[in-house]
C-alpha positions as a Markdown table, in Angstrom:
| # | Residue | x | y | z |
|---|---|---|---|---|
| 1 | Met | 90.8 | 96.4 | 122.0 |
| 2 | Thr | 87.4 | 96.3 | 120.3 |
| 3 | Gln | 86.3 | 99.4 | 122.3 |
| 4 | Thr | 89.6 | 101.3 | 121.8 |
| 5 | Thr | 90.4 | 100.9 | 118.2 |
| 6 | Pro | 87.1 | 102.3 | 116.7 |
| 7 | Arg | 87.4 | 105.3 | 118.9 |
| 8 | Tyr | 90.8 | 106.1 | 117.4 |
| 9 | Gln | 89.5 | 105.4 | 113.9 |
| 10 | Lys | 86.6 | 107.7 | 114.5 |
| 11 | Thr | 89.0 | 110.4 | 115.7 |
| 12 | Ala | 91.2 | 110.0 | 112.7 |
| 13 | Val | 88.2 | 110.3 | 110.3 |
| 14 | Asn | 87.0 | 113.4 | 112.1 |
| 15 | Glu | 90.4 | 114.9 | 111.9 |
| 16 | Leu | 90.6 | 114.3 | 108.2 |
| 17 | Lys | 87.1 | 115.7 | 107.6 |
| 18 | Ala | 88.0 | 118.9 | 109.6 |
| 19 | Leu | 91.3 | 119.2 | 107.7 |
| 20 | Leu | 89.5 | 118.9 | 104.4 |
| 21 | Ala | 86.9 | 121.5 | 105.3 |
| 22 | Ser | 89.5 | 123.9 | 106.6 |
| 23 | Ser | 91.7 | 123.3 | 103.5 |
| 24 | Glu | 88.8 | 123.9 | 101.2 |
| 25 | Asp | 87.9 | 127.2 | 102.9 |
| 26 | Leu | 91.5 | 128.4 | 102.9 |
| 27 | Leu | 92.1 | 127.5 | 99.3 |
| 28 | Glu | 88.8 | 129.2 | 98.2 |
| 29 | Ser | 89.9 | 132.3 | 100.0 |
| 30 | Leu | 93.4 | 132.0 | 98.5 |
| 31 | Ser | 92.0 | 132.1 | 95.0 |
| 32 | Asp | 90.8 | 135.6 | 95.5 |
| 33 | Gln | 93.9 | 136.9 | 97.2 |
| 34 | Ser | 97.4 | 137.7 | 96.1 |
| 35 | Gly | 100.6 | 138.9 | 97.6 |
| 36 | Glu | 101.1 | 138.9 | 101.4 |
| 37 | Ala | 97.5 | 137.8 | 102.2 |
| 38 | Ala | 97.9 | 134.7 | 100.0 |
| 39 | Glu | 101.2 | 133.9 | 101.6 |
| 40 | Lys | 99.6 | 134.1 | 105.1 |
| 41 | Leu | 96.8 | 131.7 | 103.9 |
| 42 | Arg | 99.3 | 129.3 | 102.5 |
| 43 | Glu | 101.1 | 129.4 | 105.9 |
| 44 | Arg | 97.9 | 128.7 | 107.7 |
| 45 | Leu | 97.1 | 125.8 | 105.4 |
| 46 | Thr | 100.6 | 124.4 | 105.9 |
| 47 | Ala | 100.3 | 124.7 | 109.6 |
| 48 | Ser | 96.9 | 123.1 | 109.6 |
| 49 | Val | 98.1 | 120.1 | 107.6 |
| 50 | Ala | 101.1 | 119.6 | 109.8 |
| 51 | Lys | 98.9 | 119.8 | 112.9 |
| 52 | Thr | 96.4 | 117.2 | 111.5 |
| 53 | Lys | 99.3 | 114.9 | 110.4 |
| 54 | Gln | 100.6 | 115.0 | 114.0 |
| 55 | Arg | 97.3 | 114.3 | 115.5 |
| 56 | Leu | 96.7 | 111.3 | 113.1 |
| 57 | Glu | 100.2 | 110.0 | 114.0 |
| 58 | Asn | 99.5 | 110.2 | 117.7 |
| 59 | Ser | 96.2 | 108.4 | 117.1 |
| 60 | Ala | 97.9 | 105.7 | 115.2 |
| 61 | Asp | 100.5 | 105.3 | 117.9 |
| 62 | Ala | 97.8 | 105.1 | 120.6 |
| 63 | Ala | 95.9 | 102.4 | 118.6 |
| 64 | Ala | 99.0 | 100.4 | 118.2 |
| 65 | Ser | 99.9 | 100.7 | 121.8 |
| 66 | Ala | 96.3 | 99.6 | 122.7 |
| 67 | Ala | 96.7 | 96.6 | 120.4 |
| 68 | Gln | 99.9 | 95.7 | 121.9 |
| 69 | Asp | 98.4 | 95.9 | 125.4 |
| 70 | Ala | 95.6 | 93.7 | 124.3 |
| 71 | Ala | 98.0 | 91.1 | 122.9 |
| 72 | Asp | 100.1 | 91.2 | 126.0 |
| 73 | Ser | 97.0 | 90.7 | 128.2 |
| 74 | Ala | 96.0 | 87.7 | 126.1 |
| 75 | Gln | 99.5 | 86.2 | 126.2 |
| 76 | Ser | 99.6 | 86.6 | 130.0 |
| 77 | Tyr | 96.1 | 85.0 | 130.4 |
| 78 | Val | 97.1 | 82.0 | 128.2 |
| 79 | Thr | 100.3 | 81.6 | 130.1 |
| 80 | Lys | 98.6 | 81.6 | 133.5 |
| 81 | Asn | 95.5 | 79.5 | 132.4 |
| 82 | Pro | 96.7 | 77.2 | 129.5 |
| 83 | Trp | 93.8 | 74.6 | 130.0 |
| 84 | Thr | 91.2 | 77.3 | 130.1 |
| 85 | Ala | 92.5 | 78.9 | 127.0 |
| 86 | Leu | 92.7 | 75.6 | 125.3 |
| 87 | Ala | 89.0 | 74.9 | 126.2 |
| 88 | Ile | 87.9 | 78.4 | 125.0 |
| 89 | Gly | 89.8 | 77.9 | 121.7 |
| 90 | Thr | 88.3 | 74.4 | 121.2 |
| 91 | Val | 84.7 | 75.6 | 121.9 |
| 92 | Ala | 85.2 | 78.6 | 119.6 |
| 93 | Gly | 86.6 | 76.3 | 116.8 |
| 94 | Val | 83.8 | 73.9 | 117.1 |
| 95 | Ala | 81.2 | 76.7 | 117.1 |
| 96 | Ile | 82.7 | 78.3 | 114.0 |
| 97 | Gly | 83.0 | 74.9 | 112.3 |
| 98 | Ala | 79.3 | 74.2 | 113.0 |
| 99 | Leu | 78.3 | 77.5 | 111.6 |
| 100 | Leu | 80.3 | 77.1 | 108.5 |
| 101 | Thr | 79.2 | 73.5 | 108.0 |
| 102 | Ser | 75.5 | 74.5 | 108.3 |
| 103 | Ser | 76.0 | 77.5 | 106.1 |
| 104 | Leu | 77.9 | 75.8 | 103.3 |
| 105 | Gly | 75.8 | 72.7 | 103.6 |
| 106 | Asp | 72.7 | 74.7 | 102.7 |
| 107 | Arg | 74.5 | 76.0 | 99.5 |
| 108 | Phe | 75.3 | 72.6 | 98.2 |
| 109 | Arg | 71.9 | 71.0 | 98.6 |
């Protein structure tokens, strides 16, 4: 999940940047145009926004699916190896506790 989610976030950010650049160009062109040409530009802008929204929605769905897959994998592992999972959780808890204790201990001295 840690490798998948940032890729989708990067894709979403790039899509938004491209949409903004495209929108700015179209709106700049639109300010000098009137009539049929302006209407065509508005249609292009609307289509561009709709397309970007769809891509962002697809990216969000894919990220949610990847997160669900990771959660399912973790659940499966814990179900199959409960003692190993307990040991990993204990070691992680002790390590985090030790780090917090040393970090907070330095502040109060």
